[in-house]
C-alpha positions as a Markdown table, in Angstrom:
| # | Residue | x | y | z |
|---|---|---|---|---|
| 1 | Met | 6.2 | -13.2 | -14.8 |
| 2 | Ser | 2.9 | -12.8 | -16.6 |
| 3 | Lys | 0.8 | -12.0 | -13.5 |
| 4 | Lys | 1.5 | -8.9 | -11.5 |
| 5 | Tyr | 2.7 | -8.8 | -7.9 |
| 6 | His | 3.7 | -12.4 | -7.9 |
| 7 | Phe | 6.4 | -11.2 | -5.5 |
| 8 | Phe | 3.6 | -10.9 | -2.8 |
| 9 | Leu | 1.8 | -14.1 | -3.6 |
| 10 | Leu | 2.9 | -16.8 | -1.2 |
| 11 | Pro | 3.6 | -20.2 | -2.9 |
| 12 | Ile | 1.3 | -23.1 | -2.4 |
| 13 | Phe | 3.7 | -25.0 | -0.1 |
| 14 | Leu | 2.9 | -22.6 | 2.7 |
| 15 | Leu | 0.2 | -24.6 | 4.5 |
| 16 | Leu | -1.0 | -22.5 | 7.3 |
| 17 | Thr | -4.7 | -21.5 | 6.8 |
| 18 | Leu | -6.9 | -18.9 | 8.3 |
| 19 | Thr | -9.3 | -19.8 | 11.0 |
| 20 | Ala | -12.8 | -20.9 | 9.9 |
| 21 | Ser | -14.4 | -17.9 | 11.5 |
| 22 | Ala | -12.1 | -15.6 | 9.4 |
| 23 | Gln | -12.9 | -17.5 | 6.3 |
| 24 | Asp | -16.7 | -17.3 | 6.7 |
| 25 | Ser | -16.9 | -13.8 | 8.1 |
| 26 | Thr | -19.5 | -11.4 | 6.6 |
| 27 | Pro | -17.9 | -8.5 | 4.8 |
| 28 | Val | -17.4 | -5.5 | 7.0 |
| 29 | Phe | -17.2 | -3.3 | 3.9 |
| 30 | Thr | -20.0 | -2.9 | 1.4 |
| 31 | Leu | -19.0 | -3.2 | -2.3 |
| 32 | Tyr | -20.1 | -0.1 | -4.1 |
| 33 | Ser | -20.6 | -1.8 | -7.4 |
| 34 | Asp | -19.6 | -5.1 | -9.1 |
| 35 | Gln | -18.1 | -2.9 | -11.8 |
| 36 | Pro | -14.8 | -1.0 | -11.3 |
| 37 | Val | -14.8 | 2.6 | -10.3 |
| 38 | Val | -11.6 | 3.1 | -12.3 |
| 39 | Pro | -11.1 | 0.5 | -15.1 |
| 40 | His | -8.0 | -0.4 | -16.9 |
| 41 | Ser | -7.7 | 1.1 | -20.4 |
| 42 | Asp | -9.2 | -0.9 | -23.3 |
| 43 | Lys | -6.4 | 0.1 | -25.7 |
| 44 | Ala | -3.5 | -2.2 | -25.8 |
| 45 | Ser | -1.1 | 0.6 | -26.6 |
| 46 | Asp | -2.0 | 2.6 | -23.4 |
| 47 | Trp | 0.2 | 2.8 | -20.3 |
| 48 | Asp | -2.6 | 1.3 | -18.1 |
| 49 | Phe | -4.0 | -1.4 | -20.4 |
| 50 | Gln | -3.2 | -4.5 | -18.3 |
| 51 | Tyr | -2.9 | -3.4 | -14.6 |
| 52 | Thr | -4.0 | -0.5 | -12.5 |
| 53 | Asp | -4.0 | 0.0 | -8.7 |
| 54 | Pro | -5.2 | 2.8 | -6.5 |
| 55 | Gly | -1.7 | 3.8 | -5.4 |
| 56 | Ala | -2.3 | 7.0 | -3.2 |
| 57 | Val | -5.7 | 8.3 | -2.3 |
| 58 | Ile | -6.4 | 11.3 | -0.1 |
| 59 | Tyr | -9.2 | 13.7 | 0.7 |
| 60 | His | -8.2 | 17.3 | 0.5 |
| 61 | Asp | -9.9 | 20.7 | 0.0 |
| 62 | Gly | -13.3 | 19.2 | -0.7 |
| 63 | Lys | -12.2 | 16.5 | -3.1 |
| 64 | Phe | -10.9 | 13.0 | -3.2 |
| 65 | His | -7.6 | 12.6 | -5.2 |
| 66 | Met | -6.2 | 9.4 | -6.5 |
| 67 | Phe | -2.7 | 8.9 | -7.9 |
| 68 | Arg | -3.0 | 5.5 | -9.5 |
| 69 | Asn | -0.3 | 3.2 | -10.9 |
| 70 | Gly | -0.7 | 1.7 | -14.4 |
| 71 | Phe | 1.5 | -0.9 | -16.1 |
| 72 | Asn | 1.6 | -3.6 | -18.7 |
| 73 | Gly | 3.3 | -6.8 | -17.3 |
| 74 | Trp | 5.3 | -7.3 | -14.1 |
| 75 | Pro | 8.0 | -6.5 | -13.3 |
| 76 | Ala | 7.7 | -3.6 | -15.7 |
| 77 | Ser | 7.9 | 0.2 | -15.9 |
| 78 | Val | 5.0 | 1.9 | -14.0 |
| 79 | Gln | 3.4 | 5.2 | -14.8 |
| 80 | Ile | 1.3 | 7.3 | -12.4 |
| 81 | Gly | -2.1 | 8.8 | -13.4 |
| 82 | Tyr | -4.3 | 11.3 | -11.6 |
| 83 | Glu | -8.1 | 11.1 | -11.0 |
| 84 | Thr | -10.5 | 13.2 | -8.8 |
| 85 | Ser | -13.9 | 12.6 | -7.2 |
| 86 | Asp | -16.4 | 14.6 | -5.4 |
| 87 | Asp | -17.9 | 11.6 | -3.5 |
| 88 | Gly | -15.1 | 9.1 | -3.5 |
| 89 | Leu | -17.1 | 6.7 | -5.7 |
| 90 | Lys | -17.4 | 8.3 | -9.1 |
| 91 | Trp | -14.0 | 9.2 | -10.5 |
| 92 | Thr | -12.9 | 11.5 | -13.3 |
| 93 | Glu | -9.6 | 11.2 | -15.2 |
| 94 | Val | -7.8 | 14.6 | -15.1 |
| 95 | Ser | -5.6 | 13.8 | -18.1 |
| 96 | Pro | -5.2 | 10.6 | -20.3 |
| 97 | Asp | -1.4 | 11.1 | -19.8 |
| 98 | Pro | 0.5 | 10.1 | -16.6 |
| 99 | Val | 1.6 | 12.8 | -14.3 |
| 100 | Met | 4.8 | 11.0 | -13.4 |
| 101 | Leu | 6.9 | 8.3 | -15.1 |
| 102 | Thr | 9.2 | 5.7 | -13.7 |
| 103 | Lys | 12.0 | 7.1 | -15.9 |
| 104 | Asp | 11.6 | 10.4 | -14.0 |
| 105 | Val | 13.1 | 8.7 | -10.9 |
| 106 | Pro | 16.9 | 8.4 | -11.3 |
| 107 | Tyr | 17.3 | 5.5 | -8.9 |
| 108 | Ala | 14.2 | 3.4 | -10.0 |
| 109 | Lys | 15.8 | 0.7 | -12.1 |
| 110 | Val | 12.5 | -1.0 | -13.1 |
| 111 | Ala | 9.5 | 0.7 | -11.5 |
| 112 | Ala | 8.4 | 3.5 | -9.2 |
| 113 | Leu | 4.9 | 3.1 | -7.7 |
| 114 | Ala | 2.8 | 5.8 | -6.0 |
| 115 | Ser | 1.8 | 4.9 | -2.4 |
| 116 | Asp | 0.8 | 8.0 | -0.5 |
| 117 | Val | 0.4 | 11.8 | -0.9 |
| 118 | Val | 0.3 | 14.5 | 1.7 |
| 119 | Val | -0.2 | 18.3 | 1.3 |
| 120 | Gln | 2.1 | 20.5 | 3.3 |
| 121 | Asp | 1.0 | 23.6 | 5.1 |
| 122 | Asp | 2.5 | 25.8 | 2.3 |
| 123 | Gly | 0.4 | 24.0 | -0.3 |
| 124 | Thr | 3.2 | 21.8 | -1.7 |
| 125 | Trp | 2.0 | 18.3 | -2.7 |
| 126 | Val | 4.3 | 15.5 | -1.7 |
| 127 | Met | 4.1 | 12.0 | -3.2 |
| 128 | Tyr | 5.8 | 9.0 | -1.5 |
| 129 | Phe | 6.5 | 6.1 | -3.7 |
| 130 | Tyr | 8.6 | 2.9 | -3.7 |
| 131 | Thr | 10.9 | 1.4 | -6.2 |
| 132 | Trp | 11.3 | -2.1 | -7.7 |
| 133 | Asn | 14.9 | -2.5 | -8.9 |
| 134 | Thr | 15.3 | -5.9 | -10.5 |
| 135 | Phe | 13.4 | -8.1 | -13.0 |
| 136 | Ser | 13.0 | -10.8 | -10.4 |
| 137 | Gly | 10.1 | -11.9 | -8.2 |
| 138 | Thr | 10.5 | -12.1 | -4.4 |
| 139 | Gly | 14.2 | -11.2 | -4.4 |
| 140 | Ala | 13.9 | -7.6 | -5.8 |
| 141 | Asp | 15.4 | -4.8 | -3.7 |
| 142 | Gly | 13.8 | -1.4 | -3.4 |
| 143 | Ala | 13.6 | 1.9 | -1.5 |
| 144 | Ile | 11.1 | 4.6 | -0.7 |
| 145 | Gly | 11.3 | 7.9 | -2.5 |
| 146 | Arg | 9.6 | 11.3 | -2.5 |
| 147 | Ala | 8.5 | 13.8 | -5.2 |
| 148 | Thr | 7.0 | 17.3 | -5.0 |
| 149 | Ala | 4.6 | 19.4 | -7.0 |
| 150 | Lys | 2.9 | 22.8 | -6.7 |
| 151 | Asp | -0.2 | 21.3 | -8.3 |
| 152 | Pro | -1.5 | 17.7 | -8.1 |
| 153 | Ala | -1.6 | 17.5 | -11.9 |
| 154 | Gly | 2.1 | 18.2 | -11.9 |
| 155 | Pro | 4.8 | 18.6 | -13.0 |
| 156 | Trp | 6.2 | 16.3 | -10.3 |
| 157 | Thr | 9.9 | 16.5 | -9.3 |
| 158 | Pro | 11.4 | 13.4 | -7.6 |
| 159 | Asp | 14.2 | 13.9 | -5.1 |
| 160 | Ala | 17.6 | 12.9 | -6.2 |
| 161 | Glu | 17.9 | 10.1 | -3.6 |
| 162 | Pro | 15.6 | 7.8 | -1.7 |
| 163 | Val | 14.3 | 9.1 | 1.7 |
| 164 | Leu | 14.2 | 5.6 | 3.3 |
| 165 | Lys | 16.5 | 2.7 | 2.4 |
| 166 | Pro | 16.6 | -1.0 | 3.4 |
| 167 | Gly | 18.5 | -1.9 | 6.6 |
| 168 | Ser | 22.0 | -3.4 | 6.9 |
| 169 | Lys | 22.8 | -7.0 | 6.1 |
| 170 | Gly | 21.0 | -9.4 | 8.5 |
| 171 | Thr | 18.3 | -7.0 | 9.6 |
| 172 | Trp | 14.5 | -7.5 | 9.2 |
| 173 | Asp | 14.2 | -5.0 | 6.3 |
| 174 | Glu | 17.5 | -5.6 | 4.6 |
| 175 | Leu | 16.1 | -6.4 | 1.2 |
| 176 | Arg | 13.3 | -4.0 | 0.5 |
| 177 | Val | 11.2 | -1.2 | 2.1 |
| 178 | Ser | 8.0 | -0.5 | 0.3 |
| 179 | Ser | 4.3 | 0.6 | 0.4 |
| 180 | Pro | 4.8 | 3.8 | 2.5 |
| 181 | Arg | 1.9 | 5.5 | 4.1 |
| 182 | Val | 2.6 | 8.9 | 5.8 |
| 183 | Val | 0.6 | 10.6 | 8.5 |
| 184 | Lys | 1.0 | 14.3 | 9.4 |
| 185 | Thr | 1.3 | 14.8 | 13.2 |
| 186 | Glu | 1.9 | 17.7 | 15.6 |
| 187 | Asp | 5.6 | 16.9 | 15.6 |
| 188 | Gly | 6.0 | 16.3 | 11.8 |
| 189 | Tyr | 5.3 | 13.0 | 10.0 |
| 190 | Thr | 5.0 | 9.3 | 10.8 |
| 191 | Met | 5.6 | 6.7 | 8.0 |
| 192 | Tyr | 4.4 | 3.1 | 8.0 |
| 193 | Tyr | 6.0 | 0.8 | 5.5 |
| 194 | Ser | 6.6 | -2.9 | 4.6 |
| 195 | Gly | 10.0 | -4.4 | 5.1 |
| 196 | Ser | 11.4 | -7.7 | 3.7 |
| 197 | Gln | 14.4 | -9.9 | 4.4 |
| 198 | Lys | 16.7 | -11.5 | 1.7 |
| 199 | Ser | 16.1 | -14.9 | 3.2 |
| 200 | Asn | 12.4 | -14.7 | 2.6 |
| 201 | Gly | 11.4 | -11.8 | 0.4 |
| 202 | Leu | 7.7 | -12.8 | 0.6 |
| 203 | Tyr | 7.6 | -12.5 | 4.4 |
| 204 | Thr | 7.0 | -8.9 | 5.3 |
| 205 | Arg | 6.6 | -7.0 | 8.5 |
| 206 | Val | 5.3 | -3.5 | 9.1 |
| 207 | Gly | 7.8 | -0.8 | 10.2 |
| 208 | Met | 7.6 | 2.8 | 11.2 |
| 209 | Ala | 9.7 | 5.9 | 10.9 |
| 210 | Thr | 9.4 | 9.5 | 12.0 |
| 211 | Ser | 10.5 | 12.8 | 10.5 |
| 212 | Thr | 10.2 | 16.5 | 11.3 |
| 213 | Asp | 10.4 | 17.6 | 7.6 |
| 214 | Gly | 9.2 | 14.6 | 5.6 |
| 215 | Ile | 12.7 | 14.2 | 4.1 |
| 216 | Thr | 15.0 | 12.9 | 6.8 |
| 217 | Trp | 13.5 | 9.8 | 8.5 |
| 218 | Thr | 14.4 | 7.8 | 11.6 |
| 219 | Lys | 13.3 | 4.3 | 11.8 |
| 220 | Tyr | 11.6 | 3.1 | 15.0 |
| 221 | Asp | 14.1 | 1.3 | 17.3 |
| 222 | Asp | 13.0 | -0.4 | 20.5 |
| 223 | Pro | 16.0 | -0.4 | 22.8 |
| 224 | Ala | 14.7 | -3.4 | 24.7 |
| 225 | Thr | 15.3 | -5.8 | 21.7 |
| 226 | Thr | 18.7 | -7.4 | 21.5 |
| 227 | Asp | 18.4 | -9.8 | 18.5 |
| 228 | Ala | 20.7 | -8.9 | 15.6 |
| 229 | Leu | 17.6 | -8.9 | 13.4 |
| 230 | Tyr | 16.5 | -5.8 | 15.2 |
| 231 | Ala | 19.9 | -4.2 | 15.7 |
| 232 | Glu | 18.9 | -1.0 | 13.8 |
| 233 | Ser | 15.2 | -0.9 | 14.0 |
| 234 | Asp | 12.1 | -2.8 | 14.9 |
| 235 | Pro | 8.8 | -3.7 | 13.2 |
| 236 | Ile | 5.7 | -2.4 | 14.9 |
| 237 | Leu | 3.5 | -5.2 | 13.5 |
| 238 | Glu | 4.3 | -8.8 | 12.6 |
| 239 | Thr | 2.4 | -12.1 | 12.6 |
| 240 | Gly | 4.8 | -14.1 | 14.6 |
| 241 | Asp | 4.7 | -16.9 | 12.0 |
| 242 | Lys | 7.2 | -17.0 | 9.1 |
| 243 | Arg | 4.5 | -18.6 | 6.9 |
| 244 | Thr | 2.2 | -15.6 | 7.2 |
| 245 | Phe | 3.1 | -12.1 | 6.0 |
| 246 | Val | 1.6 | -8.8 | 6.9 |
| 247 | Gly | 2.3 | -5.6 | 4.9 |
| 248 | Gln | 0.9 | -2.7 | 2.9 |
| 249 | Pro | 0.0 | -0.8 | 6.0 |
| 250 | Met | -2.6 | 2.0 | 5.5 |
| 251 | Val | -2.9 | 4.2 | 8.6 |
| 252 | Gln | -5.0 | 7.2 | 9.5 |
| 253 | Pro | -6.1 | 8.7 | 12.8 |
| 254 | Thr | -9.9 | 8.1 | 13.1 |
| 255 | Pro | -12.4 | 8.4 | 16.0 |
| 256 | Asp | -11.5 | 4.7 | 16.6 |
| 257 | Gly | -7.9 | 5.8 | 17.4 |
| 258 | Trp | -4.9 | 5.2 | 15.1 |
| 259 | Thr | -6.4 | 2.8 | 12.5 |
| 260 | Met | -4.3 | 0.5 | 10.3 |
| 261 | Ile | -5.7 | -1.6 | 7.5 |
| 262 | Tyr | -3.2 | -4.2 | 6.2 |
| 263 | Arg | -2.9 | -7.1 | 3.8 |
| 264 | Thr | -2.0 | -10.6 | 5.0 |
| 265 | Ala | -1.8 | -14.0 | 3.4 |
| 266 | Thr | -0.9 | -17.6 | 4.4 |
| 267 | Gly | -1.1 | -19.5 | 1.1 |
| 268 | Ser | -2.3 | -18.8 | -2.5 |
| 269 | Gln | -3.7 | -15.5 | -3.7 |
| 270 | Lys | -7.2 | -16.7 | -2.7 |
| 271 | Asp | -5.9 | -16.8 | 0.9 |
| 272 | Met | -5.2 | -13.0 | 0.9 |
| 273 | Arg | -7.2 | -11.0 | 3.4 |
| 274 | Leu | -7.4 | -7.4 | 4.6 |
| 275 | Gly | -7.3 | -7.1 | 8.3 |
| 276 | Tyr | -7.2 | -4.1 | 10.7 |
| 277 | Ala | -5.6 | -3.1 | 13.9 |
| 278 | Leu | -6.2 | -0.1 | 16.3 |
| 279 | Ser | -3.6 | 1.7 | 18.4 |
| 280 | Lys | -3.8 | 4.4 | 21.0 |
| 281 | Asp | -0.4 | 5.9 | 20.2 |
| 282 | Gly | 0.4 | 4.8 | 16.6 |
| 283 | Ile | 3.4 | 2.7 | 17.9 |
| 284 | His | 1.9 | -0.3 | 19.7 |
| 285 | Trp | -0.2 | -2.5 | 17.6 |
| 286 | Ala | -1.5 | -6.1 | 17.9 |
| 287 | Tyr | -2.0 | -8.5 | 15.0 |
| 288 | Asp | -5.2 | -10.5 | 15.2 |
| 289 | Pro | -5.8 | -13.1 | 12.4 |
| 290 | Lys | -9.5 | -12.9 | 13.0 |
| 291 | Ser | -9.8 | -9.2 | 12.2 |
| 292 | Val | -10.7 | -9.9 | 8.6 |
| 293 | Ile | -12.6 | -7.1 | 6.8 |
| 294 | Trp | -12.0 | -8.1 | 3.1 |
| 295 | Lys | -11.3 | -11.3 | 1.1 |
| 296 | Pro | -11.1 | -12.0 | -2.7 |
| 297 | Asp | -14.5 | -13.5 | -2.9 |
| 298 | Asp | -16.1 | -10.3 | -1.7 |
| 299 | Ile | -15.9 | -9.2 | -5.4 |
| 300 | Pro | -17.7 | -11.4 | -7.9 |
| 301 | Thr | -15.4 | -13.2 | -10.4 |
| 302 | Ser | -12.3 | -12.1 | -8.5 |
| 303 | Val | -9.1 | -14.0 | -9.1 |
| 304 | Gly | -7.4 | -12.1 | -6.2 |
| 305 | Phe | -6.6 | -8.6 | -5.0 |
| 306 | Trp | -3.3 | -6.8 | -4.7 |
| 307 | Tyr | -2.7 | -3.2 | -3.8 |
| 308 | Thr | -5.3 | -1.3 | -1.7 |
| 309 | Ala | -5.8 | 2.2 | -0.3 |
| 310 | Phe | -8.2 | 3.7 | 2.2 |
| 311 | Val | -9.5 | 7.1 | 3.2 |
| 312 | Tyr | -11.5 | 8.0 | 6.3 |
| 313 | His | -13.9 | 11.0 | 5.7 |
| 314 | Asp | -17.2 | 12.1 | 7.2 |
| 315 | Asp | -17.7 | 9.0 | 9.4 |
| 316 | Thr | -17.0 | 6.7 | 6.5 |
| 317 | Tyr | -14.1 | 4.4 | 5.6 |
| 318 | Tyr | -13.5 | 4.3 | 1.8 |
| 319 | Leu | -11.6 | 1.3 | 0.6 |
| 320 | Tyr | -10.1 | 1.0 | -2.9 |
| 321 | Ile | -9.1 | -2.4 | -4.1 |
| 322 | Glu | -7.0 | -3.5 | -7.0 |
| 323 | Asn | -9.0 | -6.6 | -8.1 |
| 324 | Gly | -8.0 | -9.2 | -10.7 |
| 325 | Val | -10.6 | -10.3 | -13.2 |
| 326 | Gly | -9.2 | -12.5 | -16.0 |
| 327 | Ser | -5.7 | -11.2 | -17.0 |
| 328 | His | -6.3 | -7.6 | -15.9 |
| 329 | Thr | -6.7 | -5.7 | -12.7 |
| 330 | Gln | -8.8 | -2.6 | -12.1 |
| 331 | Ile | -10.0 | -0.6 | -9.1 |
| 332 | Tyr | -13.1 | -1.3 | -7.1 |
| 333 | Ala | -14.5 | 0.7 | -4.2 |
| 334 | Ala | -16.2 | -0.4 | -0.9 |
| 335 | Thr | -17.3 | 1.6 | 2.1 |
| 336 | His | -18.0 | 1.1 | 5.8 |
| 337 | Lys | -19.9 | 3.7 | 7.8 |
| 338 | Gly | -19.3 | 4.1 | 11.5 |
| 339 | Ser | -16.7 | 2.4 | 13.8 |
| 340 | Leu | -14.4 | -0.5 | 13.0 |
| 341 | Ala | -13.8 | -1.0 | 16.7 |
| 342 | Glu | -17.3 | -2.4 | 17.1 |
| 343 | Gln | -16.7 | -5.2 | 14.6 |
């Protein structure tokens, strides 16, 4: 495949479209600039020449930190670079070299992509990533892994085994678990992730798992469900329509409550949208197809967007979007000040 992330782009035979109100909605987020805040490299020999996405972005100790993914072609090996920012909008590359490579992860057969980072109380940096294990599109399997470092610039040491694996045959996340986002809580950690089935690898739901140490995870399981699809665990957000996926959950506690920004689509890449949901407890969420906060046309000349990240800091939502222009992708920024609940 010549265009990255085709495994998340729904084919054109999927006919369901978004409502007119969602299509025509005014952007909730304001684009910082029509130029990228982190561009792809202009050297064809570099690790991030063709594609780069924001991967994991956090605010810690007075700075924004971005662990971005860079790669040339898809599916292909992915390398992870490190950038910092004082204001979340102007970014500085710490080193031209990646801080972690796909080949550093023993169980990543094709790619390992950064998705979130947390800093433990003892100062240890912990990166959560997901793997892509075949050179196929929608049918690739993958798991969620973890790496640690004393300093964000590395060296990073991946664990020997994944920390979250797909479910058993016939369950809703039997093919792939990906795009983890981890929230520190009073009891430990909560992870949100995308899960896919073998029968339809494009159709994703959002799952949840909890952990006391960030290493051993237990998937959320609602005892009230009896369908074999949910025999081991249950999604906490789905669209209810097999032609519409929801995934890439980005969750942070905010003054609005537990806030999730997710990606959804019903057709071609131009149908992609970012939506949001709010929860009082982080477990119970409601999908609303009208809660659109971003669409491809919100960036001029866009051919579509793929991976995104968000940070809430100082009454402002910072959104980072991997946007496609021509045959490359690079990272743009947008912000929203105040509450999302009032939208």
